[in-house]
Every structure is written in structure tokens, then in C-alpha cells.
N, C-alpha and C positions, 0 to 999 in steps of 0.2 A: 753172060748171065752168071751166077753160081746160087749152085744147090748144094743139097748135101747129099755126102755119098755115103753107102754102107759100108763097111770093110770089116774084114777079118774072118777066121774061123766058129765064132759064134754071132757074126753079122749085129752086134751091139753098140760096137765102136763108130762114130761117124764123125767123116770128116767132111771140111770144106770144098767144095767141089767146081772148077769153072768148067763149063762145057766148049768152052774154046781155047781149052789149053792141050796141048799136043800130048804133056806127061800125064796131066787128068786122064786122057782117054789111053793111055795103056796101064794106068793102073785099075781103070774099071774093066783092060780087055778088049776095048773097042778096037784098039790100033793093037798088032802082035809086034809084040818085042821079044829078045832075048834072053828071056828072064835069069840071072845067074844067083838071086839073094832075094829074101821075102820074107817079114814079118808083119806085125800086124799095123805098123807106122811105117815101114821103110821098104820101098822098092826097086832091087838095084839091078841091071840089064846093061846087056853090050852097045857102044857106043855104033849108031850105023855109020858113021866117018869116023873111023878110029885114028889115032894120029900114033900111036904105037902099037905093037902086039898085042897088047893089052890094055882098053880103053872101055871102061865100067862108068857109068854114068850111076850114081847114089841117090835119089830125092825121097822126100818124106810124101807120103800115100795122100797127104794135106795141102791143099793148095795155099802157097805162099809165093809169091812172087819173085821175093830174091832174098839175099841175105841182110840186108837193110830193111826190110821188111818186115823177117821172122821174131815174131816177140818171145818165141818160148826157147829159152834156154837149154830146156828139157830136152826139145826136140831136136837141137843141134847137135847136143850131146850124145842123142842114139843114132844122128847121120853120121857123125865123126864115129861113134862102137861097131856101126856097121861097115865101115870102110875096115877099120880092123881086123873082126870078124871074118870079112870077104879075103885080106888079104892072107889070113890066117886057113883059111879054107882051100884057097888054090895055092899056097905057101910060095907067097910072094915077099921077099924079104926086102926090095927094094922098088921104092913107089915115089910117086908124084902126086898129089892131091891139088888141086884146081878149083875155086870155087869164080866165076864173073859174075861182078854185079856190077849191071846197066849194060847199056849197048856199048857204049867206049869202052869197054871193060875187056869188049867180046861174048857179053852174053846175049845169046839170039834164042832160046826160048824162056818165056818171065816165069819160072816155076824154078825154085829154088833146087841147084842141082849141082853136086861135086864128082868132078871126075878123076877118078884114080888110073892113073896111066902108069905103065911098067911095060919090061921086055925089053927098053932099049937105052942106051946110054941116053939121059937128057941131059942136053946143055942150059946155062944159064948166062945171061937173062932170058926167060922166053920170051915167045911175040914176037 
């Protein structure tokens, strides 16, 4: 079931929220997370099962199931800008970004999220 989430410092911005979504629960602080970056529309936190010394998940606060279902180019740009800002904030020069779209691609939480992975040599191809 979906409802509206009020977020932001002035509580005037509303977002689509899914009560059954793990990441939506992190956005509203019902589930704790090690938050490393936050704006009115974006949240980033450390992955609980990191694959590298630095493994940060960057999510829009609005619930959107996947990249394929995200209609807002502006929102996608904000997610990518957040990755850049986080890398600068933590002085990360070399990193990989990953967006899994769909279960067969490895998406396990169906809320758009980008993995920022760094801190070790990463091989290619992934997976």
C-alpha cells in the first residue's frame, strides 16, 4: 500500500512512499542505517553487506521500483549528482557505480538504488 511521505527540512515536499519497502522505511527512519549523505530528495547510506571497503547505496527518497520504471530524468540526474558529491566528500577518486534492474540482474530491493563501490581493485566483467 502506498502513501505520501513528507520529507525535507521544511516538511513541504511530498514523496510517494511504499510501507512494504525496506528503503522507504530507512527514508522515514523506521529502520536504522549508517547515513553518509542526505538532501531533500536523495539519501545515501552504507550497505549492510559490503562487497568492498566502501559500498554506499544511493537512493531517491521517492519510491520508484527500478531504473526501468523511473520516469523523471531530473530525479535520475540528482541520483548521479549525489554519487559525484559523495565521491568528492570522501575523497574517492576511483569507484564503480552499479544499478541492478530486475531480479535476474541481481536487484533484491525493489526501490531504485545505485551502488557506489570503491576501496579495492575491481575486476571486469562483474558478477
